[in-house]
NUZA-919417 format. One record per residue (C-alpha): x, z, y; chain. Coordinates in steps of 0.05 Angstrom, whole numbers, plus 32768, in hexadecimal, padded with zeros to 4 digits. Each point is the difference from the previous one (the first is absolute). Example, Ala and Ser with C-alpha at 12.3 -4.5 7.8 and 13.67 -1.06 7.14 Angstrom:
2
<vogu px="80F6" pz="809C" py="7FA6" kette="A"/>
<vogu px="801B" pz="7FF3" py="8045" kette="A"/>
END
This chain:
411
<vogu px="7FEC" pz="7E2B" py="7CE6" kette="A"/>
<vogu px="7FB8" pz="8013" py="7FF2" kette="A"/>
<vogu px="7FD4" pz="8017" py="8039" kette="A"/>
<vogu px="7FFC" pz="8047" py="7FE4" kette="A"/>
<vogu px="804C" pz="8004" py="7FFD" kette="A"/>
<vogu px="8006" pz="7FE3" py="8045" kette="A"/>
<vogu px="7FD2" pz="8034" py="801F" kette="A"/>
<vogu px="8020" pz="8038" py="7FD8" kette="A"/>
<vogu px="8042" pz="7FED" py="8020" kette="A"/>
<vogu px="7FE2" pz="7FF7" py="8046" kette="A"/>
<vogu px="7FDE" pz="8044" py="7FFC" kette="A"/>
<vogu px="8041" pz="8020" py="7FE9" kette="A"/>
<vogu px="7FDF" pz="8022" py="7FC4" kette="A"/>
<vogu px="802A" pz="8029" py="7FD1" kette="A"/>
<vogu px="7FFE" pz="8000" py="7FB4" kette="A"/>
<vogu px="7FC4" pz="802F" py="7FFC" kette="A"/>
<vogu px="7FD2" pz="7FCF" py="8025" kette="A"/>
<vogu px="7FEB" pz="7FB9" py="7FF1" kette="A"/>
<vogu px="7FD5" pz="7FC9" py="801E" kette="A"/>
<vogu px="7FC7" pz="7FF4" py="7FD0" kette="A"/>
<vogu px="7FDC" pz="7FC8" py="8023" kette="A"/>
<vogu px="8003" pz="7FD3" py="803E" kette="A"/>
<vogu px="7FC1" pz="7FDD" py="8019" kette="A"/>
<vogu px="7FFD" pz="7FCA" py="8036" kette="A"/>
<vogu px="7FBE" pz="7FF2" py="8023" kette="A"/>
<vogu px="8009" pz="7FC2" py="802B" kette="A"/>
<vogu px="7FBA" pz="8006" py="801E" kette="A"/>
<vogu px="8011" pz="8045" py="801C" kette="A"/>
<vogu px="8049" pz="7FEE" py="800B" kette="A"/>
<vogu px="8012" pz="8040" py="7FDA" kette="A"/>
<vogu px="8030" pz="8017" py="7FCA" kette="A"/>
<vogu px="7FF0" pz="803E" py="7FD7" kette="A"/>
<vogu px="8036" pz="8023" py="7FD8" kette="A"/>
<vogu px="7FEE" pz="8033" py="7FCA" kette="A"/>
<vogu px="8036" pz="8034" py="7FF2" kette="A"/>
<vogu px="8000" pz="8031" py="7FC6" kette="A"/>
<vogu px="8032" pz="8032" py="7FE4" kette="A"/>
<vogu px="8025" pz="7FF3" py="7FBE" kette="A"/>
<vogu px="7FDC" pz="8021" py="7FC5" kette="A"/>
<vogu px="801F" pz="8042" py="7FEA" kette="A"/>
<vogu px="802A" pz="8009" py="803F" kette="A"/>
<vogu px="8005" pz="8047" py="801C" kette="A"/>
<vogu px="7FFF" pz="8009" py="804C" kette="A"/>
<vogu px="8023" pz="8034" py="802A" kette="A"/>
<vogu px="7FD5" pz="8037" py="801D" kette="A"/>
<vogu px="7FFC" pz="7FF6" py="804C" kette="A"/>
<vogu px="800B" pz="804B" py="800A" kette="A"/>
<vogu px="8037" pz="8014" py="7FCF" kette="A"/>
<vogu px="8019" pz="7FBD" py="7FE5" kette="A"/>
<vogu px="7FF4" pz="8012" py="7FB7" kette="A"/>
<vogu px="7FEF" pz="7FC4" py="7FD4" kette="A"/>
<vogu px="7FB9" pz="8008" py="7FE8" kette="A"/>
<vogu px="7FCF" pz="7FD5" py="7FD7" kette="A"/>
<vogu px="7FC6" pz="7FD9" py="801E" kette="A"/>
<vogu px="7FBF" pz="8028" py="8002" kette="A"/>
<vogu px="7FD0" pz="7FCB" py="801B" kette="A"/>
<vogu px="7FF9" pz="7FCC" py="8038" kette="A"/>
<vogu px="7FE0" pz="7FFE" py="8044" kette="A"/>
<vogu px="7FCE" pz="7FCC" py="8015" kette="A"/>
<vogu px="801E" pz="7FBE" py="8016" kette="A"/>
<vogu px="8025" pz="8001" py="8042" kette="A"/>
<vogu px="8013" pz="7FC3" py="802A" kette="A"/>
<vogu px="803C" pz="7FF4" py="802E" kette="A"/>
<vogu px="800B" pz="7FC6" py="802F" kette="A"/>
<vogu px="8043" pz="7FDD" py="7FF3" kette="A"/>
<vogu px="8028" pz="7FCB" py="8025" kette="A"/>
<vogu px="7FDB" pz="7FBD" py="8000" kette="A"/>
<vogu px="8011" pz="7FCD" py="7FCB" kette="A"/>
<vogu px="8003" pz="7FBA" py="801E" kette="A"/>
<vogu px="7FCB" pz="8013" py="8035" kette="A"/>
<vogu px="7FD4" pz="8020" py="7FCB" kette="A"/>
<vogu px="7FEF" pz="8049" py="8009" kette="A"/>
<vogu px="801F" pz="8028" py="7FC7" kette="A"/>
<vogu px="7FE5" pz="8040" py="7FE2" kette="A"/>
<vogu px="801D" pz="8030" py="7FCD" kette="A"/>
<vogu px="7FCD" pz="8022" py="7FD1" kette="A"/>
<vogu px="8010" pz="803C" py="7FD5" kette="A"/>
<vogu px="7FDF" pz="803C" py="7FDE" kette="A"/>
<vogu px="8035" pz="8034" py="800E" kette="A"/>
<vogu px="800F" pz="8030" py="7FC7" kette="A"/>
<vogu px="7FF8" pz="804C" py="8004" kette="A"/>
<vogu px="8030" pz="802A" py="7FD9" kette="A"/>
<vogu px="7FF8" pz="8045" py="7FE0" kette="A"/>
<vogu px="803A" pz="802C" py="8015" kette="A"/>
<vogu px="800A" pz="8042" py="7FDB" kette="A"/>
<vogu px="8010" pz="8023" py="8042" kette="A"/>
<vogu px="7FD2" pz="7FDE" py="8031" kette="A"/>
<vogu px="7FC6" pz="7FE8" py="7FD6" kette="A"/>
<vogu px="7FE2" pz="7FBC" py="8011" kette="A"/>
<vogu px="8024" pz="7FD7" py="8035" kette="A"/>
<vogu px="7FF7" pz="7FB9" py="8018" kette="A"/>
<vogu px="803C" pz="7FD2" py="8001" kette="A"/>
<vogu px="800F" pz="7FDD" py="8043" kette="A"/>
<vogu px="8005" pz="7FB5" py="7FFE" kette="A"/>
<vogu px="804A" pz="7FEE" py="8006" kette="A"/>
<vogu px="7FEF" pz="7FC2" py="8029" kette="A"/>
<vogu px="7FD8" pz="8025" py="8036" kette="A"/>
<vogu px="7FFF" pz="8040" py="8029" kette="A"/>
<vogu px="7FCC" pz="8035" py="7FF0" kette="A"/>
<vogu px="7FBB" pz="7FF2" py="801F" kette="A"/>
<vogu px="8016" pz="7FBC" py="8018" kette="A"/>
<vogu px="7FD9" pz="7FC0" py="7FF4" kette="A"/>
<vogu px="803F" pz="7FD6" py="8005" kette="A"/>
<vogu px="803D" pz="7FF6" py="7FD6" kette="A"/>
<vogu px="8042" pz="8019" py="801D" kette="A"/>
<vogu px="8016" pz="7FB9" py="800F" kette="A"/>
<vogu px="7FBF" pz="7FEE" py="8023" kette="A"/>
<vogu px="8001" pz="8040" py="8029" kette="A"/>
<vogu px="8048" pz="7FF2" py="8014" kette="A"/>
<vogu px="7FED" pz="7FBA" py="8016" kette="A"/>
<vogu px="7FC7" pz="801A" py="802B" kette="A"/>
<vogu px="8030" pz="8033" py="8020" kette="A"/>
<vogu px="8031" pz="7FC7" py="800F" kette="A"/>
<vogu px="7FC8" pz="7FD9" py="8020" kette="A"/>
<vogu px="7FE8" pz="803C" py="8029" kette="A"/>
<vogu px="8046" pz="8005" py="801D" kette="A"/>
<vogu px="7FFC" pz="7FB9" py="8019" kette="A"/>
<vogu px="7FBA" pz="7FFB" py="801E" kette="A"/>
<vogu px="7FC2" pz="8028" py="8012" kette="A"/>
<vogu px="7FCE" pz="8019" py="7FCE" kette="A"/>
<vogu px="7FCF" pz="7FC7" py="800F" kette="A"/>
<vogu px="8037" pz="7FCE" py="7FF0" kette="A"/>
<vogu px="800F" pz="8023" py="7FBE" kette="A"/>
<vogu px="7FB7" pz="7FFA" py="7FEB" kette="A"/>
<vogu px="8003" pz="7FB5" py="800A" kette="A"/>
<vogu px="8042" pz="7FF7" py="7FDB" kette="A"/>
<vogu px="7FF1" pz="802D" py="7FC5" kette="A"/>
<vogu px="7FB4" pz="7FFA" py="7FF9" kette="A"/>
<vogu px="7FF4" pz="804B" py="8005" kette="A"/>
<vogu px="7FD2" pz="8026" py="802F" kette="A"/>
<vogu px="8016" pz="8022" py="8040" kette="A"/>
<vogu px="7FF1" pz="8045" py="7FE4" kette="A"/>
<vogu px="8028" pz="7FF4" py="7FC1" kette="A"/>
<vogu px="803C" pz="7FE7" py="8028" kette="A"/>
<vogu px="7FFD" pz="803C" py="802D" kette="A"/>
<vogu px="7FFC" pz="8030" py="7FC5" kette="A"/>
<vogu px="803F" pz="7FE1" py="7FE4" kette="A"/>
<vogu px="8023" pz="800C" py="8042" kette="A"/>
<vogu px="7FE8" pz="8048" py="8001" kette="A"/>
<vogu px="8017" pz="800B" py="7FB7" kette="A"/>
<vogu px="8044" pz="7FE1" py="8011" kette="A"/>
<vogu px="8009" pz="802F" py="803B" kette="A"/>
<vogu px="7FEA" pz="803D" py="7FD9" kette="A"/>
<vogu px="8030" pz="7FEC" py="7FC7" kette="A"/>
<vogu px="8039" pz="7FF5" py="8032" kette="A"/>
<vogu px="7FF5" pz="8044" py="8022" kette="A"/>
<vogu px="8002" pz="8023" py="7FBC" kette="A"/>
<vogu px="8041" pz="7FDE" py="7FEE" kette="A"/>
<vogu px="8022" pz="800B" py="8043" kette="A"/>
<vogu px="8033" pz="8038" py="8003" kette="A"/>
<vogu px="7FEB" pz="803A" py="802C" kette="A"/>
<vogu px="8038" pz="8005" py="8033" kette="A"/>
<vogu px="800C" pz="8004" py="804A" kette="A"/>
<vogu px="8027" pz="7FC4" py="801C" kette="A"/>
<vogu px="8040" pz="8012" py="8026" kette="A"/>
<vogu px="7FEA" pz="7FD6" py="803C" kette="A"/>
<vogu px="7FB7" pz="8001" py="8014" kette="A"/>
<vogu px="7FDA" pz="7FD5" py="8032" kette="A"/>
<vogu px="7FBF" pz="801A" py="801E" kette="A"/>
<vogu px="7FD1" pz="7FD0" py="8022" kette="A"/>
<vogu px="7FB6" pz="7FF5" py="800A" kette="A"/>
<vogu px="7FD4" pz="7FC3" py="7FF3" kette="A"/>
<vogu px="7FBB" pz="7FF4" py="801B" kette="A"/>
<vogu px="7FC9" pz="7FFB" py="7FCB" kette="A"/>
<vogu px="7FCA" pz="7FE8" py="802F" kette="A"/>
<vogu px="7FED" pz="8002" py="8049" kette="A"/>
<vogu px="7FEF" pz="803F" py="8027" kette="A"/>
<vogu px="8041" pz="8023" py="7FF1" kette="A"/>
<vogu px="7FFB" pz="8004" py="7FB4" kette="A"/>
<vogu px="8046" pz="8007" py="7FE5" kette="A"/>
<vogu px="8026" pz="800A" py="7FBF" kette="A"/>
<vogu px="8042" pz="8025" py="7FFD" kette="A"/>
<vogu px="8035" pz="7FDB" py="7FD8" kette="A"/>
<vogu px="803E" pz="8021" py="7FE1" kette="A"/>
<vogu px="8034" pz="7FCE" py="7FE9" kette="A"/>
<vogu px="8042" pz="8002" py="7FDC" kette="A"/>
<vogu px="8030" pz="7FDE" py="8031" kette="A"/>
<vogu px="8036" pz="7FF4" py="7FCD" kette="A"/>
<vogu px="7FD3" pz="7FDD" py="7FCD" kette="A"/>
<vogu px="7FCE" pz="7FE2" py="8030" kette="A"/>
<vogu px="7FC2" pz="801D" py="7FDF" kette="A"/>
<vogu px="7FC2" pz="8026" py="8015" kette="A"/>
<vogu px="8002" pz="8045" py="7FE1" kette="A"/>
<vogu px="7FC0" pz="801E" py="801B" kette="A"/>
<vogu px="7FC1" pz="7FEC" py="8026" kette="A"/>
<vogu px="7FCF" pz="8032" py="801D" kette="A"/>
<vogu px="7FC6" pz="8000" py="8032" kette="A"/>
<vogu px="800A" pz="800C" py="804A" kette="A"/>
<vogu px="8041" pz="800E" py="8024" kette="A"/>
<vogu px="7FFB" pz="804A" py="800E" kette="A"/>
<vogu px="8030" pz="8037" py="7FEC" kette="A"/>
<vogu px="7FD9" pz="8011" py="7FC1" kette="A"/>
<vogu px="8002" pz="7FB7" py="7FE9" kette="A"/>
<vogu px="804C" pz="8000" py="7FFB" kette="A"/>
<vogu px="8002" pz="8047" py="7FE5" kette="A"/>
<vogu px="7FD7" pz="7FE9" py="7FC4" kette="A"/>
<vogu px="803D" pz="7FD6" py="7FEC" kette="A"/>
<vogu px="8032" pz="8038" py="800A" kette="A"/>
<vogu px="7FD6" pz="8033" py="7FDA" kette="A"/>
<vogu px="800C" pz="7FD9" py="7FBF" kette="A"/>
<vogu px="8048" pz="8017" py="7FFF" kette="A"/>
<vogu px="8027" pz="8041" py="7FFE" kette="A"/>
<vogu px="802C" pz="8017" py="8038" kette="A"/>
<vogu px="803D" pz="7FF0" py="7FD5" kette="A"/>
<vogu px="7FE8" pz="7FB9" py="7FF6" kette="A"/>
<vogu px="7FF2" pz="7FF6" py="804A" kette="A"/>
<vogu px="8045" pz="801A" py="8010" kette="A"/>
<vogu px="801A" pz="7FBF" py="7FE1" kette="A"/>
<vogu px="7FE3" pz="7FD8" py="803A" kette="A"/>
<vogu px="803A" pz="7FE8" py="802A" kette="A"/>
<vogu px="7FD9" pz="7FE0" py="803A" kette="A"/>
<vogu px="7FB9" pz="7FEF" py="8016" kette="A"/>
<vogu px="7FF3" pz="7FC6" py="802F" kette="A"/>
<vogu px="7FC0" pz="8004" py="802A" kette="A"/>
<vogu px="7FE4" pz="7FF3" py="8045" kette="A"/>
<vogu px="7FF6" pz="8038" py="8033" kette="A"/>
<vogu px="7FBD" pz="8016" py="7FE4" kette="A"/>
<vogu px="7FFA" pz="804B" py="8005" kette="A"/>
<vogu px="7FD6" pz="800B" py="7FC0" kette="A"/>
<vogu px="8034" pz="7FDD" py="7FD6" kette="A"/>
<vogu px="8038" pz="8028" py="8021" kette="A"/>
<vogu px="7FDC" pz="8042" py="7FF4" kette="A"/>
<vogu px="7FF0" pz="7FF0" py="7FB7" kette="A"/>
<vogu px="8048" pz="7FEC" py="7FF1" kette="A"/>
<vogu px="801D" pz="803E" py="8022" kette="A"/>
<vogu px="7FCF" pz="802C" py="7FDA" kette="A"/>
<vogu px="8015" pz="7FE7" py="7FBB" kette="A"/>
<vogu px="8044" pz="7FDC" py="8001" kette="A"/>
<vogu px="803B" pz="8031" py="8004" kette="A"/>
<vogu px="802C" pz="7FF6" py="803D" kette="A"/>
<vogu px="7FD0" pz="7FCA" py="8018" kette="A"/>
<vogu px="8019" pz="8005" py="8047" kette="A"/>
<vogu px="8041" pz="7FDE" py="7FEC" kette="A"/>
<vogu px="7FDE" pz="7FCE" py="7FD2" kette="A"/>
<vogu px="7FC8" pz="7FE3" py="802B" kette="A"/>
<vogu px="8015" pz="7FBD" py="801E" kette="A"/>
<vogu px="7FD3" pz="7FE2" py="8035" kette="A"/>
<vogu px="7FFB" pz="7FB7" py="7FF2" kette="A"/>
<vogu px="802B" pz="7FD6" py="802F" kette="A"/>
<vogu px="7FCC" pz="7FC8" py="8001" kette="A"/>
<vogu px="7FCB" pz="8031" py="8017" kette="A"/>
<vogu px="802E" pz="8018" py="8038" kette="A"/>
<vogu px="800C" pz="7FB8" py="8016" kette="A"/>
<vogu px="7FB5" pz="7FF1" py="7FFB" kette="A"/>
<vogu px="7FF1" pz="803C" py="802D" kette="A"/>
<vogu px="802D" pz="7FE4" py="8036" kette="A"/>
<vogu px="7FE7" pz="7FB8" py="7FF6" kette="A"/>
<vogu px="7FB8" pz="8016" py="8009" kette="A"/>
<vogu px="8015" pz="8023" py="8040" kette="A"/>
<vogu px="801D" pz="7FBE" py="8019" kette="A"/>
<vogu px="7FBE" pz="7FDE" py="7FF1" kette="A"/>
<vogu px="7FDA" pz="8035" py="8027" kette="A"/>
<vogu px="802D" pz="7FF4" py="803C" kette="A"/>
<vogu px="7FF4" pz="7FB5" py="7FFA" kette="A"/>
<vogu px="7FB5" pz="8008" py="7FFE" kette="A"/>
<vogu px="8000" pz="802E" py="803C" kette="A"/>
<vogu px="802C" pz="7FD1" py="8028" kette="A"/>
<vogu px="7FDB" pz="7FC2" py="7FEA" kette="A"/>
<vogu px="7FBE" pz="801E" py="8019" kette="A"/>
<vogu px="8020" pz="8011" py="8043" kette="A"/>
<vogu px="801F" pz="7FBA" py="8008" kette="A"/>
<vogu px="7FBF" pz="7FDC" py="7FEE" kette="A"/>
<vogu px="7FDC" pz="8026" py="8037" kette="A"/>
<vogu px="8033" pz="7FE0" py="802F" kette="A"/>
<vogu px="7FF7" pz="7FBB" py="7FE3" kette="A"/>
<vogu px="8041" pz="8002" py="7FD9" kette="A"/>
<vogu px="7FF8" pz="7FEB" py="7FB7" kette="A"/>
<vogu px="8049" pz="7FFC" py="7FEA" kette="A"/>
<vogu px="7FF9" pz="8035" py="7FC8" kette="A"/>
<vogu px="7FC6" pz="7FDC" py="7FDF" kette="A"/>
<vogu px="800E" pz="7FEC" py="7FB7" kette="A"/>
<vogu px="8043" pz="8024" py="7FFF" kette="A"/>
<vogu px="7FED" pz="803C" py="7FD5" kette="A"/>
<vogu px="8028" pz="7FEC" py="7FC3" kette="A"/>
<vogu px="803E" pz="7FEF" py="8028" kette="A"/>
<vogu px="8005" pz="8049" py="8018" kette="A"/>
<vogu px="7FF1" pz="801B" py="7FBB" kette="A"/>
<vogu px="8037" pz="7FD8" py="7FDF" kette="A"/>
<vogu px="8049" pz="8012" py="7FFC" kette="A"/>
<vogu px="802F" pz="7FD6" py="8029" kette="A"/>
<vogu px="801A" pz="7FDC" py="7FC2" kette="A"/>
<vogu px="7FB9" pz="7FEE" py="7FEA" kette="A"/>
<vogu px="7FE8" pz="7FDE" py="8040" kette="A"/>
<vogu px="7FED" pz="7FB8" py="7FEE" kette="A"/>
<vogu px="8032" pz="7FCE" py="801C" kette="A"/>
<vogu px="7FC6" pz="7FD6" py="801B" kette="A"/>
<vogu px="7FEC" pz="803A" py="802E" kette="A"/>
<vogu px="8044" pz="801F" py="8010" kette="A"/>
<vogu px="8006" pz="7FDB" py="8042" kette="A"/>
<vogu px="7FBA" pz="8018" py="8014" kette="A"/>
<vogu px="8012" pz="8047" py="7FEC" kette="A"/>
<vogu px="8042" pz="8000" py="8026" kette="A"/>
<vogu px="7FDC" pz="7FE8" py="803E" kette="A"/>
<vogu px="7FCC" pz="8039" py="7FFC" kette="A"/>
<vogu px="8038" pz="8033" py="7FF6" kette="A"/>
<vogu px="801F" pz="7FEC" py="8043" kette="A"/>
<vogu px="7FC0" pz="8012" py="8024" kette="A"/>
<vogu px="8013" pz="804A" py="7FFF" kette="A"/>
<vogu px="7FBF" pz="8015" py="7FE0" kette="A"/>
<vogu px="7FF0" pz="8045" py="7FE5" kette="A"/>
<vogu px="7FF3" pz="7FE0" py="7FBC" kette="A"/>
<vogu px="8047" pz="7FE3" py="8000" kette="A"/>
<vogu px="801C" pz="8045" py="800E" kette="A"/>
<vogu px="7FD8" pz="801F" py="7FC7" kette="A"/>
<vogu px="8017" pz="7FC9" py="7FD1" kette="A"/>
<vogu px="8049" pz="800C" py="8013" kette="A"/>
<vogu px="7FF7" pz="804B" py="7FF0" kette="A"/>
<vogu px="7FE2" pz="7FED" py="7FBD" kette="A"/>
<vogu px="8038" pz="7FD0" py="7FEF" kette="A"/>
<vogu px="8035" pz="8033" py="8012" kette="A"/>
<vogu px="7FE5" pz="8031" py="7FCC" kette="A"/>
<vogu px="8013" pz="7FCE" py="7FC9" kette="A"/>
<vogu px="8049" pz="8015" py="800B" kette="A"/>
<vogu px="7FED" pz="8047" py="7FE9" kette="A"/>
<vogu px="7FF9" pz="7FEA" py="7FB7" kette="A"/>
<vogu px="8044" pz="7FDF" py="7FFE" kette="A"/>
<vogu px="8026" pz="8042" py="8004" kette="A"/>
<vogu px="801F" pz="801E" py="7FC2" kette="A"/>
<vogu px="8002" pz="8049" py="8013" kette="A"/>
<vogu px="7FC5" pz="802A" py="8018" kette="A"/>
<vogu px="8028" pz="8021" py="8038" kette="A"/>
<vogu px="8012" pz="7FBD" py="801F" kette="A"/>
<vogu px="7FB8" pz="7FE8" py="7FF9" kette="A"/>
<vogu px="7FE6" pz="8040" py="8020" kette="A"/>
<vogu px="802F" pz="7FF6" py="803B" kette="A"/>
<vogu px="7FE8" pz="7FB9" py="8009" kette="A"/>
<vogu px="7FB7" pz="8017" py="7FFC" kette="A"/>
<vogu px="8009" pz="8032" py="8038" kette="A"/>
<vogu px="8017" pz="7FC9" py="802E" kette="A"/>
<vogu px="7FC7" pz="7FD2" py="7FEA" kette="A"/>
<vogu px="7FCD" pz="8039" py="8007" kette="A"/>
<vogu px="8017" pz="800D" py="8048" kette="A"/>
<vogu px="7FF7" pz="7FB6" py="8011" kette="A"/>
<vogu px="7FBB" pz="7FFC" py="7FE0" kette="A"/>
<vogu px="7FE6" pz="8041" py="801F" kette="A"/>
<vogu px="8018" pz="7FEC" py="8045" kette="A"/>
<vogu px="7FE4" pz="7FB9" py="7FFC" kette="A"/>
<vogu px="7FBE" pz="8014" py="8023" kette="A"/>
<vogu px="7FDC" pz="7FDB" py="7FC7" kette="A"/>
<vogu px="7FCE" pz="8032" py="7FE4" kette="A"/>
<vogu px="7FF9" pz="7FE1" py="7FBA" kette="A"/>
<vogu px="804C" pz="7FFD" py="7FF8" kette="A"/>
<vogu px="8008" pz="8048" py="8018" kette="A"/>
<vogu px="7FCB" pz="8017" py="7FCE" kette="A"/>
<vogu px="8021" pz="7FDA" py="7FC6" kette="A"/>
<vogu px="8045" pz="801B" py="8012" kette="A"/>
<vogu px="7FE7" pz="8048" py="8003" kette="A"/>
<vogu px="7FDD" pz="7FF8" py="7FBC" kette="A"/>
<vogu px="8040" pz="7FE8" py="7FDF" kette="A"/>
<vogu px="8027" pz="8038" py="8022" kette="A"/>
<vogu px="7FCF" pz="8033" py="7FE4" kette="A"/>
<vogu px="800E" pz="7FE6" py="7FB9" kette="A"/>
<vogu px="8049" pz="7FEE" py="800A" kette="A"/>
<vogu px="801B" pz="802F" py="7FCB" kette="A"/>
<vogu px="7FDD" pz="7FDA" py="7FC9" kette="A"/>
<vogu px="800F" pz="7FBD" py="801F" kette="A"/>
<vogu px="804A" pz="8011" py="7FFB" kette="A"/>
<vogu px="7FF9" pz="8011" py="7FB6" kette="A"/>
<vogu px="7FFF" pz="7FB4" py="7FF6" kette="A"/>
<vogu px="804B" pz="8000" py="8008" kette="A"/>
<vogu px="8008" pz="8030" py="7FC6" kette="A"/>
<vogu px="7FCF" pz="7FE0" py="7FCF" kette="A"/>
<vogu px="7FFC" pz="7FB7" py="8019" kette="A"/>
<vogu px="7FB9" pz="7FF5" py="7FE7" kette="A"/>
<vogu px="7FC4" pz="7FE1" py="8022" kette="A"/>
<vogu px="7FB7" pz="7FF4" py="7FEF" kette="A"/>
<vogu px="800E" pz="7FB6" py="7FF7" kette="A"/>
<vogu px="7FEE" pz="8006" py="7FB6" kette="A"/>
<vogu px="7FBE" pz="8023" py="8012" kette="A"/>
<vogu px="7FF1" pz="7FCB" py="8034" kette="A"/>
<vogu px="800F" pz="7FC9" py="7FCC" kette="A"/>
<vogu px="7FD0" pz="8021" py="7FCF" kette="A"/>
<vogu px="7FCE" pz="8007" py="8038" kette="A"/>
<vogu px="8003" pz="7FB5" py="800B" kette="A"/>
<vogu px="7FF6" pz="7FF3" py="7FB6" kette="A"/>
<vogu px="7FC3" pz="802E" py="8000" kette="A"/>
<vogu px="7FE4" pz="7FDB" py="803C" kette="A"/>
<vogu px="8008" pz="7FBF" py="7FD9" kette="A"/>
<vogu px="7FDB" pz="801F" py="7FC5" kette="A"/>
<vogu px="7FC7" pz="8015" py="802F" kette="A"/>
<vogu px="7FFA" pz="7FBB" py="801E" kette="A"/>
<vogu px="8003" pz="7FDF" py="7FBB" kette="A"/>
<vogu px="7FC7" pz="802E" py="7FE9" kette="A"/>
<vogu px="7FDA" pz="7FF7" py="8042" kette="A"/>
<vogu px="8006" pz="804B" py="800B" kette="A"/>
<vogu px="7FEA" pz="803C" py="7FD7" kette="A"/>
<vogu px="7FC0" pz="8028" py="8007" kette="A"/>
<vogu px="8012" pz="8031" py="7FCA" kette="A"/>
<vogu px="803A" pz="802F" py="8011" kette="A"/>
<vogu px="8012" pz="800C" py="7FB7" kette="A"/>
<vogu px="8004" pz="7FB5" py="7FF3" kette="A"/>
<vogu px="802F" pz="7FFA" py="803C" kette="A"/>
<vogu px="802E" pz="8035" py="7FE2" kette="A"/>
<vogu px="7FFE" pz="7FE0" py="7FBB" kette="A"/>
<vogu px="8015" pz="7FBD" py="801E" kette="A"/>
<vogu px="803A" pz="8021" py="8026" kette="A"/>
<vogu px="801A" pz="8022" py="7FC1" kette="A"/>
<vogu px="7FF7" pz="7FC0" py="7FD7" kette="A"/>
<vogu px="8026" pz="7FD3" py="802F" kette="A"/>
<vogu px="8031" pz="8030" py="8022" kette="A"/>
<vogu px="8007" pz="803C" py="7FD1" kette="A"/>
<vogu px="8039" pz="7FE6" py="7FD5" kette="A"/>
<vogu px="7FD8" pz="8016" py="7FC3" kette="A"/>
<vogu px="8007" pz="7FEA" py="7FB8" kette="A"/>
<vogu px="7FBB" pz="7FDF" py="7FFC" kette="A"/>
<vogu px="8001" pz="7FDD" py="7FBE" kette="A"/>
<vogu px="7FE2" pz="8019" py="7FBE" kette="A"/>
<vogu px="802D" pz="800D" py="7FC4" kette="A"/>
<vogu px="801E" pz="7FC8" py="7FD6" kette="A"/>
<vogu px="7FD6" pz="7FE4" py="7FC8" kette="A"/>
<vogu px="8017" pz="8016" py="7FBB" kette="A"/>
END
């Protein structure tokens, strides 16, 4: 097979295009491929599709292609312009590249694959392109994916926040729990932030939402009630957030008691923080004997931990009525424990109990949102953080948006 035939096949050119010349420059480690259209061929108008004759040609354009045996490879072509009877003079788009792209479809797809696997700096080393070019490809891929994505409201939504930087800078994340994708990212975590997402849809579309998992953050609650029909029955306060609320109360009791004991020369609660935060099943075997011994000391921290562990039984019920009955008993115990942090946590849950009990109807949690949150954190660490908020959003959509990122197939 001749080199021109080889590259015609590799570029996937159809019968109206041919490779005229292939040049290899070993000093530059570069291959240059010249592509021309077949003489006399008519091209379809990019607007109406009518076959029209060639009017003239543009100046030469160059596209970076996949490397050939470690040699950079470039495609050169003077694209034809056609004269359409309806739309006058129109330029033909290169079938091997996207409009306004300096890369062939195959090379752009390879860069997108590489961006999925490592940070932008790593991509620049592996593909010999600049940081700005790699980032523009990511932005184009996200923009393309958003345009292709069907506009719809997921049946099961997860609402969460993610810190952008220090000093309480947050992003609100809306995710599709069923498909495990980020649907929307917006600045801040106020009521208006979430309302920006809901405002995209009609009341009829929002009526299709079956349940929304979130934490007990009032702005998110208010925004959902303002836009989602019958939201009161659809909001599910995340069970892991409820458990975390009680676990943090246990830690507050531990810190208070530890401070009091240290003042008396007793250091038995030192280095035990993670033992009290863990579930009973997750206590390391190497420290179980130590933990059991501390429990027998009749400490306030041990009592708080027992209250926290008892709440785990709440989630094992099948019916909301049975769970509610159990909670009333647990709430009485917690509020009569004389442990201020536990009393406060129990009263907070009681205040929001109606939408904690909706869990037994919908059986959803924010576990998907938390998983995506962890993935976003990994992206931040891999990129050594983000200074630009828009770059941060682009990276989230690219890695977690479930978007169709790739350019069209070469023809």
